[in-house]
C-alpha positions as CSV (number, residue, x, y, z in Angstrom):
1,M,-67.3,-113.5,52.2
2,S,-65.0,-116.4,51.5
3,T,-64.7,-119.6,53.6
4,V,-61.1,-120.8,54.1
5,L,-60.3,-124.1,55.8
6,T,-57.0,-125.4,57.2
7,G,-56.2,-128.6,59.0
8,I,-53.1,-130.1,60.4
9,K,-52.6,-133.8,61.0
10,P,-51.0,-134.9,64.3
11,T,-48.3,-137.3,63.1
12,G,-45.3,-135.7,64.8
13,R,-44.0,-132.8,66.7
14,V,-44.5,-129.4,65.0
15,H,-41.3,-128.1,63.6
16,I,-40.0,-124.9,62.1
17,G,-40.8,-126.0,58.6
18,N,-44.4,-126.6,59.5
19,Y,-44.6,-123.1,61.0
20,I,-43.1,-121.3,58.1
21,A,-44.8,-123.3,55.3
22,A,-48.3,-123.8,56.8
23,I,-49.0,-122.2,60.2
24,K,-47.6,-118.7,59.5
25,P,-49.6,-118.1,56.3
26,A,-52.7,-119.7,57.8
27,L,-52.5,-117.2,60.7
28,E,-52.3,-114.4,58.2
29,I,-55.6,-115.6,56.7
30,A,-57.3,-115.5,60.1
31,K,-56.5,-111.7,60.3
32,N,-58.7,-111.0,57.3
33,R,-62.2,-110.3,58.6
34,D,-63.6,-110.8,55.1
35,N,-62.9,-114.5,55.5
36,T,-64.8,-117.1,57.5
37,A,-61.9,-119.2,58.7
38,L,-62.0,-122.8,60.0
39,Y,-59.0,-124.5,61.6
40,F,-59.1,-128.1,62.7
41,I,-56.9,-130.8,64.2
42,A,-57.1,-133.7,61.8
43,D,-56.8,-136.3,64.5
44,Y,-58.6,-139.1,62.7
45,H,-56.4,-138.6,59.7
46,G,-53.5,-139.2,62.0
47,L,-54.9,-142.7,62.8
48,T,-53.6,-143.9,59.4
49,F,-50.1,-143.7,60.9
50,I,-50.3,-143.2,64.7
51,Q,-52.0,-146.1,66.5
52,N,-50.5,-145.7,70.0
53,R,-53.0,-144.2,72.4
54,D,-50.6,-142.0,74.4
55,E,-48.7,-140.7,71.4
56,F,-52.0,-140.0,69.5
57,N,-53.3,-138.1,72.5
58,D,-50.1,-136.0,73.0
59,L,-49.7,-135.1,69.4
60,S,-53.3,-134.1,69.0
61,Y,-53.1,-131.8,72.0
62,G,-49.8,-130.5,70.8
63,I,-51.3,-129.3,67.5
64,A,-54.1,-127.5,69.4
65,A,-51.7,-125.9,71.8
66,T,-49.4,-124.8,69.0
67,W,-52.2,-123.0,67.2
68,L,-53.3,-121.2,70.3
69,A,-49.7,-120.4,71.5
70,L,-49.0,-118.8,68.1
71,G,-51.9,-116.5,68.4
72,L,-55.0,-118.2,66.8
73,D,-58.0,-116.6,68.4
74,P,-60.8,-119.1,68.9
75,E,-63.3,-116.2,69.3
76,Q,-62.6,-115.0,65.8
77,V,-62.4,-118.3,63.9
78,V,-64.0,-121.8,64.1
79,F,-61.4,-124.0,65.8
80,Y,-62.3,-127.7,66.4
81,R,-61.1,-131.2,66.6
82,Q,-62.1,-133.3,63.6
83,S,-63.3,-136.3,65.7
84,D,-65.8,-134.0,67.5
85,V,-67.8,-133.4,64.3
86,P,-69.4,-136.7,63.4
87,E,-71.1,-135.2,60.4
88,I,-67.7,-135.3,58.6
89,F,-67.6,-139.1,58.8
90,E,-71.2,-139.5,57.7
91,L,-70.4,-137.4,54.6
92,S,-67.2,-139.3,54.1
93,W,-69.3,-142.5,53.5
94,I,-71.7,-140.7,51.2
95,L,-68.7,-139.5,49.1
96,A,-67.1,-142.9,49.2
97,C,-70.1,-144.2,47.3
98,M,-69.4,-141.6,44.6
99,A,-65.6,-142.3,44.5
100,P,-64.2,-144.5,41.7
101,K,-61.6,-146.9,43.0
102,G,-59.4,-145.9,40.1
103,L,-59.3,-142.4,41.4
104,M,-58.1,-143.6,44.8
105,N,-55.5,-145.8,43.1
106,R,-54.0,-142.7,41.6
107,A,-53.9,-140.8,44.9
108,H,-50.3,-139.8,45.7
109,A,-49.9,-141.3,49.2
110,Y,-51.3,-144.7,48.2
111,K,-49.5,-144.7,44.8
112,A,-46.1,-143.9,46.5
113,I,-46.4,-146.9,48.8
114,A,-47.7,-149.2,46.0
115,D,-44.8,-148.2,43.7
116,K,-42.3,-148.8,46.5
117,N,-43.8,-152.2,47.2
118,E,-43.6,-153.1,43.5
119,Q,-39.9,-152.1,43.5
120,L,-39.3,-154.3,46.6
121,G,-41.0,-157.2,44.9
122,V,-43.7,-157.5,47.7
123,D,-47.5,-157.4,47.5
124,T,-48.7,-154.0,46.2
125,D,-50.8,-153.3,49.3
126,T,-48.3,-154.3,51.9
127,G,-48.5,-151.8,54.8
128,V,-51.6,-150.1,53.3
129,N,-54.7,-149.8,55.6
130,M,-58.1,-148.6,54.3
131,G,-57.8,-145.4,56.2
132,L,-54.7,-144.5,54.1
133,F,-56.3,-145.7,50.9
134,T,-59.5,-143.6,51.5
135,Y,-57.7,-140.7,53.0
136,P,-58.6,-138.3,50.1
137,I,-62.3,-139.1,50.6
138,L,-62.2,-138.1,54.3
139,M,-60.2,-134.9,53.3
140,A,-62.9,-134.2,50.7
141,A,-65.6,-134.4,53.5
142,D,-63.5,-132.1,55.7
143,I,-63.6,-129.5,52.8
144,L,-67.0,-129.9,51.3
145,L,-69.1,-130.1,54.5
146,F,-68.4,-126.4,55.2
147,Q,-68.9,-125.2,51.6
148,T,-65.2,-124.2,51.6
149,D,-64.1,-121.7,48.9
150,Q,-60.3,-121.9,49.5
151,V,-57.9,-124.5,51.0
152,P,-54.3,-123.3,51.6
153,V,-52.1,-126.3,50.8
154,G,-48.5,-127.2,49.9
155,K,-47.9,-128.3,46.3
156,D,-48.0,-132.0,47.4
157,Q,-51.6,-131.5,48.6
158,I,-53.1,-130.0,45.5
159,Q,-54.3,-133.4,44.3
160,H,-56.5,-133.8,47.4
161,V,-58.4,-130.5,46.7
162,E,-58.8,-131.6,43.1
163,I,-60.2,-135.0,44.3
164,A,-62.7,-133.0,46.5
165,R,-63.8,-131.1,43.4
166,D,-64.2,-134.3,41.5
167,L,-66.4,-135.8,44.2
168,A,-68.4,-132.6,44.6
169,E,-69.0,-132.5,40.8
170,A,-70.1,-136.2,40.9
171,F,-72.6,-135.5,43.6
172,N,-73.9,-132.3,42.0
173,R,-74.3,-134.1,38.7
174,I,-76.5,-136.9,40.2
175,Y,-78.4,-135.0,42.9
176,G,-78.4,-131.4,41.8
177,D,-76.3,-128.4,42.6
178,T,-75.3,-128.9,46.3
179,F,-71.6,-128.5,47.0
180,K,-69.4,-125.5,46.2
181,L,-66.3,-126.4,44.2
182,P,-63.3,-125.6,46.4
183,N,-60.1,-124.0,45.1
184,Y,-56.6,-124.5,46.5
185,I,-54.2,-121.7,47.5
186,V,-50.5,-122.3,47.1
187,D,-48.0,-119.8,48.2
188,E,-45.5,-119.8,45.4
189,Q,-43.2,-117.5,47.4
190,T,-42.7,-120.1,50.1
191,A,-39.3,-121.7,49.6
192,V,-38.4,-125.2,50.5
193,I,-37.5,-125.0,54.2
194,P,-34.1,-126.6,54.8
195,G,-33.4,-128.9,57.6
196,L,-30.2,-129.4,59.6
197,D,-28.6,-131.4,56.8
198,G,-29.6,-129.0,54.0
199,R,-32.4,-131.3,52.7
200,K,-36.0,-130.3,53.0
201,M,-37.0,-130.2,56.7
202,S,-38.9,-133.3,57.3
203,K,-39.6,-135.8,60.1
204,S,-38.8,-138.6,57.7
205,Y,-35.2,-137.2,57.4
206,N,-34.9,-136.7,61.1
207,N,-33.5,-133.2,60.4
208,T,-36.1,-130.9,62.0
209,I,-35.9,-128.1,64.5
210,P,-39.0,-128.7,66.8
211,L,-40.8,-125.4,67.3
212,F,-41.0,-125.3,71.0
213,E,-37.6,-126.7,72.0
214,T,-36.0,-125.2,75.1
215,A,-33.6,-122.2,74.5
216,D,-30.6,-124.4,75.1
217,S,-31.7,-127.2,72.9
218,L,-32.7,-124.7,70.1
219,K,-29.2,-123.2,70.3
220,K,-27.6,-126.6,69.9
221,L,-29.8,-127.5,67.0
222,V,-29.1,-124.2,65.2
223,S,-25.4,-124.8,65.6
224,K,-25.8,-128.1,63.6
225,I,-27.2,-126.5,60.5
226,K,-25.1,-127.5,57.5
227,T,-23.1,-124.7,55.8
228,D,-20.5,-124.5,53.0
229,S,-16.8,-124.2,53.4
230,T,-16.5,-120.4,52.8
231,P,-14.0,-119.2,55.4
232,P,-14.6,-116.4,57.9
233,N,-14.1,-112.9,56.5
234,E,-14.9,-114.0,53.0
235,P,-18.0,-112.5,51.4
236,K,-21.0,-114.9,51.3
237,D,-24.2,-114.9,49.2
238,P,-27.1,-114.5,51.7
239,E,-29.6,-115.8,49.2
240,A,-27.7,-119.1,48.9
241,S,-27.5,-119.6,52.6
242,N,-29.9,-121.9,54.5
243,V,-29.1,-120.0,57.7
244,F,-30.1,-116.7,56.1
245,L,-33.3,-118.2,54.6
246,L,-34.4,-119.2,58.2
247,Y,-33.2,-115.8,59.6
248,K,-35.6,-114.0,57.2
249,E,-38.6,-115.8,58.6
250,F,-38.1,-114.6,62.1
251,A,-36.3,-111.2,61.9
252,A,-37.7,-107.7,61.2
253,D,-37.1,-106.1,57.9
254,A,-34.4,-103.8,59.2
255,Q,-32.6,-106.7,60.8
256,I,-32.7,-108.6,57.5
257,E,-31.1,-105.8,55.6
258,V,-28.3,-105.4,58.2
259,M,-27.7,-109.2,58.1
260,R,-27.6,-109.2,54.3
261,E,-24.8,-106.6,54.4
262,R,-22.9,-108.6,57.1
263,Y,-23.0,-111.6,54.8
264,R,-21.5,-109.6,52.0
265,S,-18.9,-108.2,54.3
266,G,-17.8,-111.7,55.4
267,I,-19.7,-112.8,58.6
268,S,-18.5,-116.1,59.9
269,W,-20.9,-119.1,59.9
270,G,-20.6,-119.2,63.7
271,E,-21.7,-115.6,64.0
272,A,-24.5,-116.1,61.5
273,K,-25.8,-119.1,63.4
274,Q,-25.7,-117.1,66.7
275,E,-27.7,-114.3,65.1
276,L,-30.2,-116.8,63.8
277,Y,-30.6,-118.3,67.2
278,Q,-31.1,-114.9,68.8
279,V,-33.9,-113.9,66.5
280,M,-35.6,-117.3,66.6
281,N,-35.4,-117.5,70.4
282,A,-36.7,-114.0,70.8
283,F,-39.7,-114.7,68.6
284,L,-40.4,-118.1,70.2
285,E,-40.0,-117.2,73.9
286,G,-43.6,-116.0,74.4
287,P,-45.3,-118.7,72.3
288,R,-43.1,-121.4,74.0
289,E,-44.3,-120.3,77.4
290,K,-48.0,-120.2,76.2
291,Y,-47.6,-123.7,74.6
292,N,-46.3,-125.2,77.9
293,R,-49.1,-123.6,79.8
294,Y,-51.7,-125.0,77.4
295,M,-50.1,-128.5,77.5
296,A,-50.2,-128.4,81.3
297,D,-53.9,-127.5,81.3
298,R,-55.5,-129.8,78.7
299,D,-59.0,-129.2,80.1
300,Q,-58.7,-125.7,78.8
301,I,-57.9,-127.0,75.4
302,D,-60.9,-129.4,75.5
303,D,-63.2,-126.5,76.4
304,I,-62.0,-124.4,73.5
305,L,-62.2,-127.3,71.0
306,R,-65.7,-128.3,72.2
307,D,-66.9,-124.8,71.8
308,G,-65.4,-124.8,68.3
309,A,-67.1,-128.1,67.5
310,R,-70.5,-126.7,68.4
311,K,-69.9,-123.9,65.9
312,A,-68.7,-126.3,63.3
313,R,-71.7,-128.6,63.8
314,A,-74.1,-125.7,63.6
315,V,-72.8,-125.2,60.0
316,A,-72.5,-128.9,59.1
317,Q,-75.9,-130.3,60.3
318,P,-78.2,-128.3,58.0
319,L,-76.1,-129.2,55.0
320,L,-76.1,-132.8,55.9
321,E,-79.8,-132.8,56.3
322,Q,-80.1,-131.3,52.9
323,L,-77.9,-134.0,51.5
324,K,-80.0,-136.7,53.1
325,Y,-83.1,-135.3,51.6
326,R,-81.5,-135.3,48.1
327,L,-80.3,-138.8,48.6
328,G,-83.9,-139.9,49.3
329,R,-83.4,-140.4,53.0
330,Y,-86.8,-138.6,53.7
331,R,-90.1,-138.7,51.9
């Protein structure tokens, strides 16, 4: 039995890129009954960027509603809100006392801001709060508290799992074998998901397609996807097309093969975008309706997450007590 843990930070509306790169593969993991799967809303991680009460609240519920709308079954997995499990934050302090500052200095998120500040000629730590600086320690606590075996991540998150391993090894070296050493899972088959302008789909580029747009809004956004200048009736390479890349994520195998041939026969970009809209909207109609229902009944979300937190704490509390004993907390 392998323990797999996945968290999503509520720092923006969930978009198509999030679904394809993170949520879709994570839902596949949940189907494997040989895994113990934990899914959480990393709401306190979001505080490093979101410090507006209403926005923080809406985005946190939005992440929960997204998972549920897309088929996550809270009866089959442990599904919780990070802030409902205080043991995570107690462990975070313990791990912080094992964490060299130099290791945090090299963490990607902090280093990127520090390097940018240096280029701008301002103080290195301008715009850096301690939550952002110690973010990898809290993520290590998220992972280690549940004796996680595998953490599905994008390539930009590999370092965080490696830091969790470093901190686990430091604790084990001082206090004896306690933590499992987690491994990361990276889906090498997942391509970079293109946004409306052809660059990687990202909130920072303002080029995303939000996952639960209305049908009309979705159609307008799909029509804005950048294409090349190949004229209608001219053959097109489907594998070089951002429209086709997105189409493959939502269409059935038979549809994909038909569409591939239509590209080679000279489908127009307008037709290709219309076909993309049709398969995306058909796939998202049901989840969109469920998402709106959940967002209109947040008490139901709270009940689900509280139940998940009880399950999570039932796992976390015994390990934390063991840690305290090893630290010398009890005689």
